[in-house]
C-alpha positions in Angstrom: 17.2 24.0 -63.8 17.6 26.9 -66.2 19.3 30.1 -64.9 18.5 32.6 -67.6 18.9 36.3 -68.4 15.7 37.6 -70.0 17.8 39.6 -72.3 19.6 36.5 -73.7 19.1 36.3 -77.5 17.9 32.7 -77.2 15.8 33.2 -74.0 12.5 32.4 -75.8 13.8 29.3 -77.3 15.2 27.8 -74.0 12.1 28.9 -72.1 9.7 27.2 -74.6 10.6 23.8 -73.1 8.9 24.9 -69.9 5.9 26.5 -71.6 5.2 23.5 -73.8 5.5 20.8 -71.2 2.5 18.4 -71.1 1.1 20.1 -74.3 1.0 16.9 -76.4 -1.9 14.6 -75.5 -0.9 12.2 -78.1 -3.3 10.4 -80.5 -2.8 7.1 -78.7 -4.0 8.6 -75.4 -7.0 10.1 -77.2 -7.9 6.9 -78.8 -7.6 5.1 -75.6 -10.0 7.4 -74.0 -12.4 7.4 -76.9 -12.5 3.6 -76.6 -13.2 3.8 -72.8 -16.0 6.4 -73.3 -17.6 4.3 -76.0 -17.5 1.2 -73.8 -19.0 2.9 -70.9 -21.8 4.3 -73.0 -22.5 0.9 -74.4 -22.1 -1.4 -71.4 -22.6 1.0 -68.5 -21.9 -0.6 -65.1 -20.2 -3.7 -66.5 -17.6 -1.6 -68.4 -16.9 0.6 -65.4 -16.4 -2.5 -63.2 -14.1 -4.2 -65.7 -12.0 -1.0 -66.3 -11.8 -0.4 -62.5 -10.6 -4.0 -62.1 -8.0 -3.6 -64.8 -6.6 -0.1 -63.9 -7.1 0.1 -60.1 -6.8 -3.6 -59.1 -10.2 -3.4 -57.5 -12.6 -6.2 -57.9 -16.4 -6.0 -57.0 -19.4 -7.9 -57.8 -21.4 -4.8 -58.7 -20.8 -1.0 -59.1 -23.0 -0.5 -56.1 -20.3 -2.2 -54.0 -17.9 0.6 -54.9 -20.1 3.3 -53.3 -18.8 4.5 -50.0 -21.4 3.6 -47.3 -22.7 5.6 -44.3 -20.8 3.1 -42.1 -17.6 3.8 -44.0 -18.0 7.5 -43.4 -18.4 6.9 -39.7 -15.3 4.8 -39.6 -13.4 7.5 -41.5 -14.3 10.1 -38.9 -13.1 7.6 -36.2 -9.8 7.2 -37.9 -9.0 10.8 -38.4 -7.3 12.9 -35.7 -9.8 15.4 -34.1 -7.3 18.2 -34.8 -7.2 17.2 -38.5 -11.0 17.3 -38.5 -11.0 20.7 -37.0 -8.6 22.0 -39.5 -10.7 20.6 -42.4 -13.8 22.2 -40.8 -12.0 25.5 -40.7 -11.1 25.1 -44.4 -14.7 24.3 -45.3 -16.1 27.3 -43.3 -13.5 29.8 -44.8 -14.0 28.5 -48.4 -17.7 28.6 -47.9 -17.7 32.3 -46.6 -15.5 33.4 -49.5 -17.8 31.8 -52.1 -20.9 33.1 -50.5 -19.7 36.5 -51.6 -19.6 35.3 -55.2 -23.2 34.3 -55.4 -25.4 35.9 -58.0 -29.1 36.1 -57.6 -32.1 36.4 -59.9 -32.8 40.0 -60.7 -35.5 42.0 -62.6 -35.2 45.5 -64.0 -38.3 47.8 -64.2 -36.5 50.9 -65.4 -39.0 51.1 -68.2 -42.7 51.3 -67.5 -43.7 49.0 -70.4 -40.7 46.5 -70.5 -39.3 44.3 -67.9 -35.9 42.6 -68.2 -34.0 40.3 -66.0 -31.9 37.2 -65.4 -32.9 34.1 -63.6 -30.1 32.2 -61.9 -30.7 28.5 -61.3 -28.4 26.0 -59.6 -27.4 22.9 -61.6 -29.4 19.9 -60.6 -26.5 17.5 -60.2 -22.7 17.7 -60.6 -19.9 15.3 -60.5 -16.5 16.2 -58.8 -13.3 14.2 -59.7 -10.8 13.9 -56.9 -7.4 12.7 -57.8 -5.8 9.6 -56.1 -2.8 7.5 -56.5 0.4 9.5 -55.7 -1.3 11.5 -53.0 -4.7 12.1 -51.4 -6.2 15.6 -51.8 -9.0 16.5 -49.2 -8.4 20.1 -50.3 -9.5 19.3 -53.8 -12.7 17.8 -52.3 -13.4 21.1 -50.4 -12.5 23.4 -53.3 -14.9 21.5 -55.7 -17.7 20.6 -53.4 -18.1 23.7 -51.3 -18.8 26.1 -54.1 -21.3 23.6 -55.5 -23.0 23.4 -52.2 -23.0 27.3 -51.8 -24.5 27.7 -55.3 -27.3 25.4 -54.4 -26.6 22.4 -56.5 -29.2 19.7 -55.9 -26.8 16.6 -55.7 -23.0 16.3 -55.5 -21.5 13.0 -56.7 -17.8 12.5 -56.0 -15.6 9.9 -57.7 -12.0 9.2 -56.7 -9.6 6.4 -57.9 -8.7 4.0 -55.0 -6.0 1.6 -56.2 -6.3 -1.5 -54.2 -9.7 -0.4 -52.9 -8.6 1.8 -49.8 -10.0 5.3 -49.7 -8.1 7.9 -47.7 -10.2 8.7 -44.6 -9.3 12.4 -44.8 -10.9 12.6 -48.3 -14.0 10.9 -47.0 -14.1 13.4 -44.0 -13.6 16.3 -46.2 -16.4 15.1 -48.6 -18.9 14.7 -45.7 -18.0 18.2 -44.3 -18.3 19.7 -47.7 -21.7 18.4 -48.4 -21.0 15.6 -51.0 -24.0 13.3 -51.3 -22.5 10.2 -52.8 -19.0 8.8 -53.1 -17.7 6.2 -55.6 -14.4 4.4 -55.6 -13.8 4.8 -59.3 -11.4 7.0 -61.3 -9.9 7.5 -64.7 -11.5 8.2 -68.0 -14.2 5.6 -67.1 -15.4 7.6 -64.1 -15.7 10.7 -66.3 -17.6 8.8 -68.9 -19.9 7.3 -66.3 -20.7 10.8 -64.9 -21.3 12.3 -68.4 -23.6 9.5 -69.7 -24.9 7.9 -66.6 -25.1 4.1 -65.9 -27.6 2.0 -64.0 -25.8 2.9 -60.8 -24.2 6.3 -61.4 -26.6 9.1 -62.2 -25.8 11.4 -65.2 -24.6 14.8 -64.1 -24.8 18.2 -65.6 -21.2 19.2 -65.1 -17.9 17.5 -64.2 -15.3 19.5 -62.3 -11.9 18.7 -60.7 -8.4 17.9 -61.9 -6.9 14.5 -62.9 -4.2 12.9 -65.0 -3.9 13.2 -68.8 -6.5 10.4 -69.3 -9.0 12.4 -67.1 -8.2 15.7 -68.7 -8.7 14.1 -72.1 -11.9 12.5 -71.1 -13.3 15.8 -69.8 -12.4 17.5 -73.2 -14.1 14.6 -75.2 -17.4 14.7 -73.2 -17.7 18.5 -73.2 -20.9 19.3 -74.9 -22.6 16.3 -73.4 -22.0 17.8 -70.0 -20.3 21.0 -68.9 -16.7 21.0 -67.5 -14.8 23.6 -65.4 -11.6 23.6 -67.5 -8.8 21.4 -68.9 -6.2 21.4 -66.1 -2.6 20.9 -67.0 0.5 20.5 -64.8 0.7 22.9 -61.9 3.0 26.0 -61.9 4.1 28.9 -59.8 5.9 32.0 -60.7 7.5 34.2 -58.0 8.3 37.8 -58.7 11.2 39.1 -56.5 12.9 42.5 -56.1 15.6 41.0 -54.0 13.9 41.7 -50.7 12.7 38.9 -48.4 14.4 35.6 -47.4 15.8 33.3 -50.0 14.8 30.2 -47.9 11.2 31.3 -48.0 11.3 31.7 -51.8 13.0 28.4 -52.2 10.3 26.6 -50.0 7.6 28.2 -52.1 9.2 27.0 -55.4 9.4 23.5 -54.0 5.8 23.6 -52.8 4.8 23.2 -56.5 7.7 21.0 -57.6 6.6 18.3 -55.2 3.2 18.1 -57.0 4.5 16.0 -60.0 7.3 15.7 -62.4 5.7 18.1 -64.9 5.2 20.9 -62.4 7.0 24.2 -63.1 8.5 26.5 -60.5 10.0 29.7 -61.7 11.6 32.8 -59.9 12.1 36.0 -61.9 14.1 38.7 -60.1 15.8 42.0 -60.6 18.6 40.8 -58.3 20.9 38.2 -59.8 22.7 37.6 -56.4 19.4 36.9 -54.7 18.4 34.5 -57.5 21.7 32.6 -57.1 21.1 32.4 -53.3 17.5 31.0 -53.9 18.8 28.4 -56.4 21.4 27.2 -53.7 18.7 27.2 -51.1 16.5 25.0 -53.3 19.3 22.5 -53.7 19.7 22.4 -49.9 15.9 22.0 -49.2 15.4 19.3 -51.8 17.3 16.8 -49.7 14.9 17.3 -46.9 11.7 16.4 -48.8 10.0 13.0 -48.5 9.0 13.6 -52.2 12.5 14.5 -53.2 12.5 12.4 -56.3 9.4 14.0 -57.7 10.4 17.5 -56.7 14.0 17.2 -58.0 12.8 15.9 -61.4 10.4 18.8 -61.7 13.0 21.4 -60.6 15.8 20.1 -62.9 13.5 19.8 -65.9 11.1 22.7 -65.5 12.5 24.9 -62.9 14.1 28.3 -63.7 15.7 31.4 -62.2 15.3 34.3 -64.5 17.1 37.7 -64.2 15.4 40.8 -65.5 16.7 44.4 -65.6 13.5 46.1 -64.1 10.2 45.3 -62.4 8.5 46.6 -65.6 10.3 43.8 -67.6 9.3 41.3 -64.8 5.6 42.4 -65.0 5.6 42.1 -68.8 6.9 38.6 -68.6 4.4 37.6 -65.9 1.4 38.9 -67.9 2.7 37.2 -71.1 2.9 33.6 -69.5 -0.3 34.1 -67.4 0.8 31.9 -64.4 -1.6 29.7 -62.4 0.0 30.9 -59.1 1.7 34.2 -58.9 3.6 35.4 -55.8 4.5 39.1 -55.5 7.4 38.6 -53.2 8.3 42.3 -53.3 8.6 45.1 -50.7 5.4 46.7 -51.9 3.1 44.3 -53.7 0.2 46.6 -53.8 2.1 49.0 -55.9 2.4 46.6 -58.8 -0.9 44.8 -58.3 -2.8 47.1 -60.8 -0.3 46.2 -63.5 -1.0 42.5 -63.2 -3.5 41.4 -65.8 -3.1 37.7 -66.2 -2.9 35.3 -63.3 -5.0 32.5 -61.7 -4.4 33.6 -58.1 -2.2 36.4 -56.7 -0.4 36.1 -53.5 0.8 39.3 -51.9 4.0 40.0 -50.1 6.5 38.0 -48.1 4.1 36.4 -45.6 1.6 34.9 -48.1 2.9 31.6 -49.4 0.9 29.9 -52.1 0.1 27.1 -49.8 -2.2 29.4 -47.7 -4.4 29.7 -50.8 -4.2 25.9 -51.5 -5.9 25.1 -48.2 -8.0 27.6 -46.2 -7.4 31.2 -47.2 -10.9 31.0 -48.9 -10.4 31.5 -52.6 -10.5 28.4 -54.8 -7.4 26.6 -55.6 -8.8 25.1 -58.8 -7.1 27.5 -61.3 -6.3 27.9 -64.9 -3.0 26.5 -65.9 -0.7 26.7 -69.0 -1.4 30.3 -69.7 -5.1 29.9 -69.8 -5.4 32.6 -67.0 -5.6 35.0 -70.0 -9.2 34.0 -70.5 -10.2 31.5 -67.7 -11.0 32.3 -64.1 -10.7 30.2 -60.9 -13.5 27.8 -60.2 -16.4 29.6 -58.4 -20.1 29.4 -57.7 -20.6 30.7 -61.3 -19.5 27.2 -62.5 -22.4 25.6 -60.6 -25.4 27.7 -61.9 -26.9 28.5 -65.2 -28.5 31.8 -66.2 -31.6 32.4 -68.2 -32.6 35.8 -69.6 -36.0 37.2 -68.7 -38.0 39.4 -71.2 -41.4 40.8 -70.7 -43.0 43.4 -73.1 -46.4 44.9 -72.4 -48.6 45.9 -75.5 -47.4 49.5 -75.2 -43.7 48.3 -75.0 -43.9 46.2 -78.2 -45.7 49.1 -80.0 -43.1 51.5 -78.9 -40.1 49.4 -80.3 -41.8 47.1 -82.7 -41.0 49.1 -85.9 -37.2 49.1 -85.1 -37.4 45.3 -84.5 -39.1 44.7 -87.8 -36.5 47.0 -89.5 -33.6 45.0 -88.0 -35.1 41.7 -89.0 -35.5 43.1 -92.5 -31.7 43.9 -92.5 -31.0 40.2 -92.0 -33.6 39.1 -94.5 -35.6 37.2 -91.9 -39.2 37.9 -93.0 -41.0 35.7 -90.4 -39.1 37.3 -87.6 -40.4 40.6 -88.6 -43.9 39.3 -89.2 -44.1 37.9 -85.7 -43.8 41.6 -84.5 -45.7 43.4 -87.3 -48.7 41.2 -87.1 -49.2 42.3 -83.5 -48.9 46.0 -84.6 -51.6 45.9 -87.2 -54.8 47.8 -86.4 -57.7 45.3 -85.8 
């Protein structure tokens, strides 16, 4: 773990190791993924079956056997504690309510008597959502990807999830059913992304692929972009906590570790104007690490990519935060609303001492699929906008075209596009 002063002459050099973590995909990874995509395009179901057998130790006679059946969904509900089901239902309800407020609708403008303009909003016909498996199960990822798609009006939602050994977590299945997922396949990795992007005999081709995954999944999404839409290229998770020395060190330490336990490449950073407070938080992190079931993962993350940074003022803190554009930003200060207007780059902002990042992960309502690695400078959280497409509507009456036609012809002439101008001027000629 780095303990740094932001004024140190070598601060940027030392901090670069954190910023650049996970940047290198590696040509060997990209080539492996390219080969997988090519194989799936060429052989379809057979390739997906073979790759699932190799990577997930899951054997099946056909790809159809890897689809979760209605009976398996019923079994999953019987295996899950009713209180867990109630909690997942609450999350689905709250996430749904939040995303309903994001919906855009078709609109038409008749401000001009002879021209009508507008925008047609159309849900995507079919989307694929990728839900990670392996080290942990993530029913919350199902909810955060499927519910906005359902709210947006997507016609069909196909879910893929890797299931090493064949067992799918019942909480993931329950979350999928509650969230409106139509079909679930026990496949993962680059082969699942390729199957969704190009379609196979069993898995239908989708319009967009969303959801996080490992480096092979992220690389596959990048390589199929253009064939299908994608949400974003998700990197390792991160949290930045801004502190003015108020609050409880144990709370801040717990928030830092909530990201560190994700995986070894996660980054947890505290930046504070109070050095003593920072030291107490660092000590508290060490104490709490020993209490975690995922201590090995969290400790590796904290020791490699954790940091406590001391700054001289909140202005300096805010400038730093906006520069790195964190995925999760906690404003653990006495008056978070006072500095909120100055925050320009962040995936999600958690306000005050009683709003831990985990509240947003599960059921606050906003989406937890967020831009990572500084991409919050230009990307937004997953939303209903990701599951619709927009078409412009243009209508000119005869009077409208006559009113503006000469200017259209003039601009076409500026660009040397004679036929463009002719398509208007021919309508303006006196018969």
